[in-house]
N, C-alpha and C positions, 0 to 999 in steps of 0.2 A: 294327296292321291297315292304317293309312294308308300306311305305308312299303311293305308287301307289295303293295298295289294299285299303287303307283307303279312298282315293279319289273316287275309283270305288264304294265303299260301300255307300259313301255319295251321289254319283250321282244316284245309284239305289234307294236309299231312297227318293230322291227328285222326281224321275220319278214315284215311287209307290204312293207317296202322291198326285202328280198331277193327276194320274189316278183315285185314290179314290175320289178326289174332283170332277172330271168330272162325274163319275157315280153318286155321291151324288147329284150334281146339276141337272142331268137328271131326277133322281127319284123325286126330289122336284117339278120340273116343271110339271112332268106327273101326280103325284098323289096328290099333294097339291094344285097346281094352276090349274090343268086340262087343260092346254093349248093344248097339243098334246099327243098322246100315247107315251109310253116309247120307243118302238122300232123305231117309226118315228123320235123322237128327237135324238136317239142314232145313227141310220143309215143315216138319212137325216136331219142334224141340219141346222138351218138357219145361214147365215154368221155372223150375229150379235151375235148370241148365241155362235158360235165357238170362235170368237175373245174375247168375254167376259169370257168364260170358260177358255180359254188359259191364259188370263191375270191373273185371280184370282188363277188358279191352279199354275201358276209360282210363284206368290207371296207367296202362302202357302208353296210350296216346298222350296223356298229360306228361308222363315222364320224358318221352322223346321230344315233345314240343318244348318242354322246359330246357332240355339240353340244347336244342337248336337255338332257343332264344338267348341262352347264355353265350353260345358261340357267336351269335350276331353281335351282342354287346361287346364282347372281347375284340371282335374285328373292328368295331367303331372306335373303341378306345385306342387301338393300335394305329388306326388311320389318323385320329386326332393328334396322337403323339408325334407321328411322322410329320404332320402338317406344322406342329409347333416347332419341331427341329428345323424344318425348312425356313420358317420365319426367323428363327434365331440366327441361322447361317446368313440369311439376307441382311439382317441388321448388323451382324458381325463384320460382313464384308463391305457394307456401304457406309459405315460410320466414318466420320472425318477425324476421330480420335485414334491415337495409337493404342491398340488393344492386344493383349496376349494372355494366354493361360499358362500358369506356372505351377509346377509340382513342388509342394512344400518340402518333400523329403530330399530331393536331389537338387532343387532350385534350378531346374531346367525348363526351357520353354517348350511346351507340347504343341501349342498352336498360336498363330498370330495373324492379324489381318494385314492387308496390303500397306496401310499407313505405317504400321510398326516395322514392316520389312523395309520400306523405303527410308524410314527415319534412320535405321541403323545400317543401311546399305547392304542388306542381306540378299542372297539369291532367292530364297523362299523361306517359308515358316519353319521347315524342317532343318534349315541350316543355322537357326538361331543359337542352338547350343546352350551354354551356361548363361543364366540371367545375370549373375554378378559380373561376368566378363563384359557384357554389354554396358552395364552401369559404370564400370571402371573407365570407359572411354571419356566420360564426362565428369569423373571424380565424385560420383554420387553413391558409391557402394554402401558405405556405412549408414547414410541417412535413409535410403530407401529400404535396405534390408531390415533395418530396425523396425520400420513401420510394417513391413511384410510379416515379420515375426509376431508383432502385436496383433495383426489381423488373424493370423493362423492360431495363435494361442488363445485369443479371446473369442474367436468364432464370430467376430463382428466386423463390419466394414469400417475402414479408416480413410480419411481424406486429408491431404496436406499439399503444400506448394513447394516446388523446388526451383532452383535457378542454376545455370551453368553457362560457361563461356562457349559461344557459337564459333563456327569455323571462320566467319567474317570478322571476328573480334568483338562482336556485340554480346549482350547478355540475353539469354533465352529464359523465359519463365513458363512453367508448366503446372497445371492443376492435376494432381494424381489422386485416383481413387482405387482402393484395393478391396475386393469383395470376396468373401468365402463362397465356395461352390459346394453344394450338397447340404445335407442335414446339419443344422448348427449344433445339435445335441451330440454329434459324433465328432471324431477327430477330423480336422480339415486337411484333406489330402491335396486339393488344388485350390488356387485362388485366381481371380480375374483381375488383371492389372490394366487400368485405363488411364492414359495420359492425354490431357487436353492442352494445346498450345494457347497460352494467354499472353504471349509476348506483346501483341499489338495493344491489348487492353491495358497492360501495365505501363507500357511506354506512353500511351495516351494520358494515363493518370499522372505519370511523371511530368509530361509536358504541361498538363493543366496546373500542377503544383508550381512548376517553374514560372508559368505565365502569371499566376496569382502573386508569386514572390516579386516578379518584375513590376507588376502594377502597384504592389505595396511599396516597393522601393521608389517608384516614380511619385506616388502620393506623398511619401515622407520627405523626399529630397528634391521636389520640384522647384524649390526656391521661393515659392509663394505661400501665403497663408491659405490653407484649404480646410474645409470641414464638411461633414455629411450631416444634413439637417433632417430631423423627423417632421411629420406633418404639422405638429403643434409648434414648430420653431425650436424644439430642443436640440442641442448640439450632441449628436450621438458619438461622432469620432472627429478628432482634430489631428493635424500633423504638427511636426516640429516648428514649421513656419508660423502656425497660428499660436503656438505656445510662446515663441519668441516675440511675436507682434503684440500679444495681449499681456504678457508678463505673468500669466497664470499657468500652473501645471495642468496636465491632463486630468488628474484626479479631482481638480477643482472645477473643471469645465464639463467633462463628458457626463451626460445624464443629469446635470444639476443646473445648467444655465441655458438660456435661449440666446440665439445669435444677435438679437436686437439689443441685448445688454451691452454689447461691444460696438456695434455698428450703428451710427447715427447719420441722419441726412445732413448735407452741408449747411442747411439753414438752421440746424439745431434741433429739429423735430425727430420723431421716431419713424423709421421706415415701416411701411405697411407690409405685414407678413403675408396677407392674402395675395399681394402682387407677385409673390415668388412662385406662383403655381406654374408659370411658364418661363421659358428661357429669356433672359434679358441681361443687359449690362447697365451699370450705373456707377456713379461716383458717390462716395460716402466718406465719413470721418470715422476712424477707428480710435476708440478711447482705451488706453492700456490701463494697467493696474495702478499706475501713478497718477492717472487723470490726464496724461498728455494725449493730445489728438493729432493724428496724422491723416493726410489725404490718401485715399485708397481708390483704385479702380476695381470695382466688383463685377463678378460674373456669376449669375445664378442659372443653373441648368438642372432640370428634373432628371432623375435616374429612371430610365425607361423600364416599365414593367413593375415599378414600385411607387410608393407615395413619398419616397425620400427625394432629396435634392442635394446637389453639390454646390457649395459656395467657395469661390476663390477670390482672394483679395491680394492685389499687387500694390505695393507702396509707390505712390506717384508724387510724394512730397517733393522729391528732387525735380521731377518733371514740372510740377506746378511752379516751383521757384524758377526753373529754366524758362517756362512760358512767360512768367512775369518779367524776367530779364530780357526775353526776346521782345516782348511788347515795348519795354523801355528802349531796347536796342533799335527797334524799328522807328520809334519816335525820334530817337537820336539820329538814326540814319536819314530820316526825312529832313531833319534840320541840317545835317551834314551835306545832303544832296543839294539842298537849297543854297547853302553857303558855297559849296564847291562846284555847283552847276553840273552835277553828275546825275544822270537819269538811268533807270533800268527798264527793261522791257522783256516780255514773254510772248513768244510767237508759238501758238498751238498749230502744229503742222497737220493735224488731223482735221481740224475745223477751219483752218486758215484764219483764225481770229488773233488779233494782236492787242496785248494789254500793255499800257504805259504807266509808269509812275507819274506823280504830279510834276516832278522836275523835268520829265521828258516834254510835257506840254510847254513848260516855260522855255526850254531850249529851242523848241520849234516855233515858239511865239504863237501858240494856239490856246483857245479857251476850252478846258475839259468838259464844260457843260454842254457845248453845242457841237462837239466834234468826236467822231469815232475813227481811230487810226486803222489803216489797212496796209498790207504789204505793197499793193499796187500804188497806193497814194505815196508811200515812202519812196518808191522808185521814181516817181514823178518829180520829187523835190531834190533828188540826188543830182549833183552837178553833172551835166552831160559828159564831161571829160572823164569823170570817175565812175560813170554808170556801169560800164562793161566790167571793170575790176571788182566792183561791189557784187555784181551778180555772180561772177565766177567764184569769188571767195565764199559767197553764201552757199552755192551749189557744192563746192568742195567740202564745206563743213558738214552739210547734211548727208551727202551721198558717199563721200570718201573719208569721212571722219577726220578731216584736217582741221587744225586749229583755225578759229576765226579771229583774226587780229588785223585790223585795217584802219588806216586813216583816210578819210574822204571828206568832200565838201558838200554842203547842202545850200539850197536857195530858199530863203524864208519868204512868206507871203509879202512881207514888206520890201523884198528885193535885196535884203542883206545876205551876205555869204558868210557862213561859218564853217570852220574845219573841226570835225569831230574825230575823236579816237574811239573806235568801236571794238569791242571784244565780246565773244559769245561762245556758248557751248550747246551741243545737241545731245539730247537724251534719247535712248532707244529702249524698246521692249525686249523680251527674252528672245524673240525671233529676229532681232536686228532692225526692226522697222523704226524710223525716226518718229519721235513723239513731240518733243518740244525743242525750241531753240531759244535760249535765254541769254540775254546780253546786256551790256551797258553802253551808253553813249556819254562822252565827256568832251569838253573843250580841250584842245591840244595842250593847254597849259597844265592840265591835270594828268599828263602822261605818266609821271612818276607814280601817282596813286594807282593808275591802271596797271603798271608793272608789278606793284605790290600785290594787287588782287590776283594777278596771274601766278605770282610766286606762292601765294596762299593756296591757290588751286592745285599747284604742283605738289605741295606738301600733303594735301588731302589724298591725292592719287598715290603718293608714296606710302602713306599709312595704310590705305586700302590694299595696296599691292603686297606689303609685308605681313599684314594681319589676316589676310584671306585664308580660310581653311582649305581652299582648293589650290592645286599646284598652278602657279602662273610663271611663265618664262617669256622673255623678250629675246628674239633672235634676229640676226641680220637676214633680210629677205634674199640677198644675193647668194650667200653661201651657207645659210643656216647656222652660223656661228652664234653661240650663246653670248648675249650681252649682259643679261641679268636674270636671276632666278630668286624666287621668294623662299621663305622658310618651309612652307608646306611641301614644295618640290623636294627639298633636301630630306624631309622626314619620310615622304612616300617612297622615293627612289633609293635613299641611303647614300647618295653622292653628296659630297660637300660642295660649296660654291666654288672653291678653288679647283676642284676636279673637273668642272664642266665649263667654266668661263674660258672663252677662246676656242672651244671645241664645238663640233656639230653633233647632232643627235646620232648620226651614223657612226661617227668616231667613238662615241660613248657606247654605242650598241644598245640604245634604248628601245628601238622598235623591234618587237618580237615577230611581227608579220611585215615583211617588206612590201607586200601587196597593199596593205592598208596605208603605208606611207605614200605610195604612188597614187592612190585614190585621193588622199589629202592634197597632194600637189596639184592634181587635176582640178579639184574643186576650187582651190585657191586661184588657179589661172583663169577659171571661168567666172567666178563670182567675187574674188578678192576677199572672201571670208568662208569659214566652215562652221557649221552648227551641229553640236551633239553627235559627233562621229564616234562609233564604237571602235576602240583600238585596244591593243594589248602591248604593255610595256614590260620589258625585262629589267628588273631593278638590280641593284648592285649585288644582292645576295643570290641572284640567279632565279628567283621566283618570278613568275609571270603574273602580272596584275591586270585586271580589266578596267579600262578607263572610258569616261565620256569626255571627248576632246572637242574644243571649239577654238577658233582663231580668227583674227582680223588683221588686215594690213594697215599699218599706221606709219606716220612719219615721226621719227625719233632722232633728235640731234641732227636734223637736216638730212637724214637718209631713210629709205624705205625699210621698215622693220615689220616683224610679225609678232603679235602678242597672242600667246596661246594659253588657254585655261583648261585644265583637265581635272576631273573628279574621279576618285577611286571608288568603283562600284563592285569590287570583287566579292566582298562579303555579302552584299545585297543580292547579287546574282546567284551565289551559292545557296543562300537561304530560300530564294524563290524556287530553285531546282529541287531542294530537299522537300519543300512544301508540296510541290506537285507530285513527287514520288510518294510521299506519305498519304496524300489524298487517294492515289491510285491503289495503294495497298489496303487502305481502309475500305474502299469500295469492293475490292475482291473478297475480303473477309466477310463483308456484309452479305454478298451474294451466296457465299458458301453456307453461312448460318441460315439464311432464308430457305435454301434447298433442304437442309437437315430438318428444320421445323416442319416443312411441308411433308416430308417422308414420314415423320413421326405422327402427324395428324392423320395421314392415310392409313397407317397401321392401326391407330386407335379406332377409327371408324370401322375398319374391317372386323376387329375383335368384337365391337359392340353389335354389329350385324350378325356375327356368328352366335353370340350369346343369346340374342333375341330369337334365334331359330331353335333353341334347345327347350324342351318341354319342362325339364327340371328347373327348380327355382334356385337362382344364384344371387347372393347378397354380399357386397363388399363393405366392411365397416372400417373406419379409420381408427387411429390409436386411442381416441376418446370414446369409442363404441358407437359413434354416429354413422348412420347409413350414408354411404358415399355414392355407390353405384349398385344397380340391380338390373336384371333382365326383364323382359316383357312378361314372363310367366308369373312374376311377383304381382304385377299390376292385375293380371287376369284372376289370380287366386284371391287377392284382397279386395278387388273391385275399386281400388283407389287410383287417382291420377298421380303422375310423376311428382308434381309439386307437393302433394300431401304425404309423400313417402320419404323423399330425400331429406336428410338432416335429422330424421327421427332417431331416437335411441333404439338400437337393433333389438336387444332383448325385450324391452318393453313393447315394441311394435309386434314381435312374434307372439308374445304372451297375450296381447290384445286380440289376436286372431286365433287363439286356442292352441298354440304350439309351445306353451311353457313346459309341459312335461317332456316334450321331444327335446328341448334344449337341455333339460336336466339329465336326460338319458341319451346322449348322442350315440349313433351307430346302432340304435335299437329300433325295431319296427313297431310303431305304436299307432293306435286308432285315433283319428281326428273326429270327435263326436259331431261337430257342426256339419261336416260334409260327408261323414261316413266313409272317409278314405283313410288308407294306411300310408304313413309317411315315415321316412328315415332321415334324420338330421345329422349332417357331418360338418364339423367345424375345423378349419385349418388356419393356423396363425403363421405369419411370416413377417420379417423385419421390413420397416418402411425406410428404404435407403434414400428416398427422395427428400425426406425432411430431416429426421434426427436419429434414425435407427430404431425408433420405437415400433412395437408390434402392431400390425393390422390383422384383420381376420376375414376369412371367406367362409360363409355359411351356405352349404349346399343341401337342399331339401328334395329328396327323391320320392316320387309318388309310386308306391309298390302295390296299390290296390288291385290293378289288373292282374298282377302276378299271383297274388293270393287267391283271387277268384278262379283263376285257371287251375290252381293246385287244389282248390276246395278246402283249404286249410282255414280253421277258425281259431280265434284266440280270445275267448270271452273274458278270461282273467285279465288280459292286458287291457281290454276295453274298459273293464270295470275300474282298473287302476287309473286310467286316463280320466274317466268321468269323475272319480273321487278327487283326483288332483286338481281338476278344473273347478 
């Protein structure tokens, strides 16, 4: 509608100018040359005068209309240029990258966005000053200026990466691009410097590489024979343990042999390969290079997302021998119990079920086939005079962790009285709840053997105490004096055994938080035990370590003592904290990138809408000459849909629609024979900075038919040339 109004206005202007010329010519003829009166010439002009005035009036109207049209087009171009500058400023200011404009002759910063100003702690873009001085802060002067000189000298964009030490001591990584500004055929006076922070991406890559190295180290040094299996059973990768177990080198195994060549079933058959499709465990025999077979515990697990599987084999030959020895030992024990009249029992405190050995039935004079023992029945056969002492000792063993060692009498169904020496132990779960009470009953004549069993039990405790990787200490409950500490305590705290024995934790200064010690004492007073308390210990070096602390009240050498176990979790807590901080930084960077992509998509859609509103045809061709984008005017002119145009060779497509001669004579107005219209083709090439710097091309086709018709200008020679060319 607006375009129709402009043409009407131009037509009225031409008519008005023609009328003014007619009146002016009539006045000149009447009063200057005095040929005829004004009204005679106006009302009854001569035919020659009429044709002459019409001709010159038309020329004047066309001339002024053409000038007005050129003025309108200039104003539109100026408006479009101003709009393009505004869009460039918006992108320059909203970019998340550090951007500045550098003059190549003085190496000074003429303009910069807010990110660049903030990065170098400047007041504003005008205070940036010399660009080399800014680079000198991070020691990058030679590296960046060399690339800048290459960009200015070659009139082509360059891209590279830089790294420097940040203020916090870490390493920052940036991806830098330098682009020449202006015509590439002329000397480059200014360049555009763009620096994108890729520190998070590089650090994530380094973390991934470190993780892969750790998993590779675990695979190689796990201590078991491991292999990665292909779907057909082929051994793709094996570790050192598999080499050592099989006796073959990797070059002899990987990609050449299947896993069933080495692993056989215990019965001597071949294991079914298809059974390895799901996770399972099994026992098998591994046959090495010499033909020797060893018992193995195998584990088969599929690798999620692939058709591969992981096979691990653990040598259990020693365990098998130990099991055989244990079976023999149990048989021997049964014989020994029968000879020594020593029976053992296991009381499940969760289900209140009681299990006896065969000798226990013989001791109590019962038939195992027709009797099931219970704790209530046991209390009924205990001698009435010993019943209270037996119940109290049992409760102390279960709930107070006191040793169970007691001599008592029983009344057999036959009426006989026997004196038994009983000893037992209680096992607990991680929360301190009692699980089992296991003990032995023996005639009093076998007291010496019972004492030997107790001594053996004490040796096991001593080995567990000193071999534990956790810090274990035994202190006197009354004053907190250290009675004994294990080797792990000495390694974690740095104190030797002689430095702490006879002293309390307060005297050593081990508790970093006095309040935590008060909480520990309060819990001990209430429950007589502490479980998984978070505490902080100050070790000998002065460093504060975070610990998980548990303790129980026990009786040791006839007095109340405290056994405390602590585990160092300092490194674990620090890793958890760093992981949370890393996740937060990655999330923030993801949100920033998502906003940038959204803004670029909005800009792209706006430009496409603008191009579709222009009547001239615009075509964008890539570096291979293929049509990449075009406006709606191209579809209207060719009558083809978008899918039939995109990807076509640009020159072949235009020649197909009669514009071959126009391409050969750019900037020249030529007639298009098929439509009878006049077109001017303009071609503009520019570098493709997005890909590899190769040239792309914009083809602009202007329809000048209406202009020629208004001017009345004809060019038959040009039309003839176009027809001949086609």
